[in-house]
N, C-alpha and C positions, 0 to 999 in steps of 0.2 A: 171059880166059875166053871157053869158045866158046860157037856158040849151041845149042846142043843142050842146052847144061848150063842156058843162060839160059832157055830155055825149059823146061825139068822144074822149076827154082826157081819160074816165074812161077805154072804149076802146083799146085805143091806149097801156095804162099800163097793161091791162088784158095781152095782146097779146105778152107784153114783158116778163112777167111771164112766160106764158105758154111756150114761147119759151124757156126763161131762163130754166125753168124746164125741158124742153125735151131736151138740150144740154147737162144738167146733168146725167140724167141717162145713167148707164153704159150699155154699148152694151151686148146683150144678147150671152150666152156664146156656143156655138154650141154643138151638141153632140158627144160625140167620142164613135164609136162601138166596142161592146166590143163581146168575147167568153164565151161562160159559159160550165161549165163541169157540173157532177155530182160526189158528193162523193162516191167512190165504195170502197167493200174489195177486196183486190187482192193478190194474192203470191208474199212477197218480198223477196228479199233475205237481210240477217243479216251480213254487209260487212265489212271488216277495211281496208281503202285504207294508203299507204303509195308511198314512192317514193322509188324506188329500181336502182339498178346496176348489172346487166353481169355479171357472171365472169363464165370459163370454167369449167366444170367437173374434167377436171383432166389436171394440166400442167408438162410435161416432159421437164429438158435440157437437151438434145442430148450432152453428152462428151466422146471423146477418150478416149480408155483403153490402147490403147500402143502407144508410140510415131511411127510416120514413115512417110513418102509423102503420100497426099491425091491422089488416081489416077482416082477415078471416082464421081461425084455425081448425084446420077440417080432420082432425083426430080427437079422441079420448085418449085420457092419460093414463098409460099401460097397456093401451091397446095397441096389437100385432099389426106392423105396416108392412107393406111393400118396396121392395128398393122401386124408385123412383115415383111414388106417389107422393100428390101435393099433402105438405104439413103446416103450409103458413102462404100465404099473402100480403103482402105490403103495398101499401099504397104506390100504384107506379104511374098515376097524371102528372108529376113531375119530370121524371124521368122520361117520359111521354113527348112532354113538350121538348128536350133537349134534346130525345132522338131526332124530330121533326127538324130542329131548327139546324142541327149537324146534316141531316139529310138536303137541306136546302142549300147550306153553303156550300156540299160541295156538289149537287146539280150548279150552279153561278159557276164553282172557279173550274168545272169541266168544260164549261162553254168557252172560257174564258183559254182555258188551256188548248182546246183546239182550235181558237184563232189564232193564239201564240205561233203554234207550229204550223197554220196554212203561212203566215207571214213567213215564217223561218225559210218554207220550202217557195216561197216566191223570191224572196231575197239571195236565194240561193240561186235558181236563177240569173236574175238580174247581175249577179255580182261578172256574172260568165260573161256578159254583154258588154259589160262597161256600164253600165245605167246607174250601180251603184256603188259603195265601196266594199272593201273587207271590211272594214271595222263596222259598218253600215250592219252587213250581214253575220259578221260574230255578234252582234248586240243582239240581232232578231232570234236568232240560235238559242241565245242565252235565255231571254223572255221565256221563250218557249220552254226548257227544261225548267225553268223557276216554277213556271205555271205546272208543271207537270208534280214537281214533288209537293207545290199547294196540295194540289188532287191527290196524291198518296197521303197527307196528312190527316186531308179532311175526310179520310174516307177509314182513315185510323180512328179518328172521333167518331166516327157514324159506327163503328164495332162497337166505339167503348162506351159509349149511350147503349147502343142495343143489349150490352150482355148488361148493363145496369137494369135496362127493362126486365131482362130474362132474372136475373137476381131477384128481382120482386115476388118473382115466384118459388118459393122455398120447397123442394125437392128430398124426400128420403136417400140419401145415396148408400143404402143397406135394407137388407129383408131384415128385419128383427120386429123388439117390443119396446114404446116409449117406459120411459121411465116418469117423472114428478112433469108436471109444467110450466117452467118458471118465469115466462109471462104472459099476462094475457091479454085479449084483442082489444083494442082501443089504444093501447101503451104505445107512444113512442120507442122504436129500436133503433139501435145502432150498430155500425158494424161492426164485429171482431169484438161485441161485448162480453163481459165477463159479468153472470154466468150466462152459458146457454141457453136456447132458447128450449132445449130438451135433449137430453141422452138417449140415444137409439143402444142396445145392447144387441148382438147378436148370438140367439143359445142355440138357434137348430142348424147346425151342430154348433157345439159345446165344449171347451174343453176341462178337466180335470189338473190341478198338477201338485203332486205331490213329491217326496224327498226320498233317496234310499241313502242309506252309508256307503261310504266310497267302498267298505270292503264285496259292495253285491256288485258294485261296478261293473267290474272283468266281465263276469258271467251275462248279465245284459247288456254291455257292448259288443259281447261275442255274437249272440243271438240279433243282436237287434240289425247288426252290417251286413249279415247275410241276405236283410230284404224282404227277410218272413215278416209277413203279419203278426205282431205278438198282440196274444188278446189281452185285455183289461177288463175287470169287474170291478163297478164301484157300488158301493150300498150306505144306504143314510146312515150316520154314525148311530141315529137316534134307534136306528135295528127295524124300520118302518119302510115298507114297500118293495118289490123285486130288484135282483140286480139289475143292471143295465151292462151289456156289455157293450165296449168299444175296442178301439186299439189304440196302440202306443203310438204317437206322432211326433213327439221331439223328445232328443235328450241334450240337457245343456253343454255348454263344450267347454266349463272349467270345472273345476271341485270348490265347492264354499269352504274355503278355509277357517272361517269362522266355524262352521258346523261338523266336517268334515262330511256331507251330502252332496249328491249329486241332485239338481231339479228335473225331473221329468214331466211332461204334458201327453196325455192322452185322451184323442177326439172322439167323442159319441154322438150318434147323430141324435137323439133326445126326440123327437118326432112326436111325443106327448108332451114335452117341456117337463117332464118328470125331473131333471135335474135343475136347480135355479140358481142363477149368481149369487157367489158368497155359500151358497151350503158347504158344510162339512160331510165328507164322505169316507167308507172306509173303504181302500183299493189296493185290488191282487193283482199285483202283474204273472200272468203265467207266460217263463220262459222253454218251459217243456213239458212232454207228458212222459214218464217211467213207465213202460210196459208192462214191468215184469218186479214192482214194486213187493215188498213183505211186508203185511198192511195187520193191524188191530184195529178194532174200532177203539178211540181215543181216551172212553171211561175207562176202559181197562190199565190205564196204566198208569200207575200211582208213581208220589214224588216223596221219599222222606228223606232223611238223615243223610243216608247214604249214598242219595238217586234215586232215577226212577228204578221199579222195577214190575213187576206184575205178580197176581198169587195163581199159581197151575196145581190143578187137581191130580194126584197119582191116582192107579188103579186101585190100592185100595180105599181110594174115597180120602187121602187127605190130604190135604191144599199148604203148598210149601210156598213161600217166596223164592221168588227168581229176579234177579237183577238185568235188567234190559237196556242197551242202548238205543234213542230214539233220533231218527234222523230228522226228522218235522213231523207236523202236525197238519193239514190240509183238512179245513171243514171238522169233520167227526173221525176221519181215520187217522192214527198216530202208524206213520210209517219206522217199521223197523230196522235199525242199522245192523245190531246185535244181540244175541242171547236167547230167541227163539229159532226154531225151522219150521219150512210149510209144513201144514200138516199138521200140527202140534194141534190137540183138541184140550176141551177142558179148560182152560182160560177163562178167568170170571170176570166176569162184565158187570156185575152188581151185586152190591154186599161185600163184605171183607171178612170171610172165612174162619172160623175158630176150632 
């Protein structure tokens, strides 16, 4: 074989190798845009989060205290009512008749008692002069005392009859919102019947009950005992609406041995009725504020098989993974326990660098 042919074959083979090697080289990964932040000190509240459910401040089942025909209903279902407002009117005529009769009996017995007392007074004077015996005087005194007792019983009967008349007018004992009307006008209602006429829920203010693990109870108890008002925020579980701010109002006196939790209740003024009884809410109880917490935006902290970490960018522009310990996360802020120092910059918060 000639030298020229050998050179051509070698060149062809070399080109094939070069082309083959080029095809096996992996494509270069495109750069990923990232955003960076700086580790800062900031005031961050210490909060305990839980799921809660709203309940009325008070619930009153309105029941009739007397039997009778329901003449009038003075409210609409679901209406807000004020304490003392007339809700129902029961026919009072039968009870007025009983009251008038009791008053008449009282007047008659009062007259008889007055006469018996005068007789007893006269007999007491006559027995001293010997005109009547002591036995007669004693009988007159006993009659006067008996008549006075009858008057006292009559007065109690009048008071009872007057109370029955008053109970024909049913008033709201608390301010709140009425529920479904369970008895309609014209029906015969009975005293202490079931179901009640209507149920009133007081929702201004309103309570939100929630439970926390017993492991968090010592901290809660320590701050609650100081008498300082502990702030509680409640947000509808579906995420709609603005969080409302209230205060811790109740700490149960025992730990539920079944669940290992402690029941708490927070009180909210609820002026616009944004919280409704039975509504589920996300609750955040603030115990204190750490004025000097080491913080990062929460999205900067990632989680892997080895735990939590962040990406930092060094002076050469190289991204490096660094393990960190997160003390807690509050809303969009992560409080760093270890792994970073104040002032460290170029911690990525958007995108994963390569």
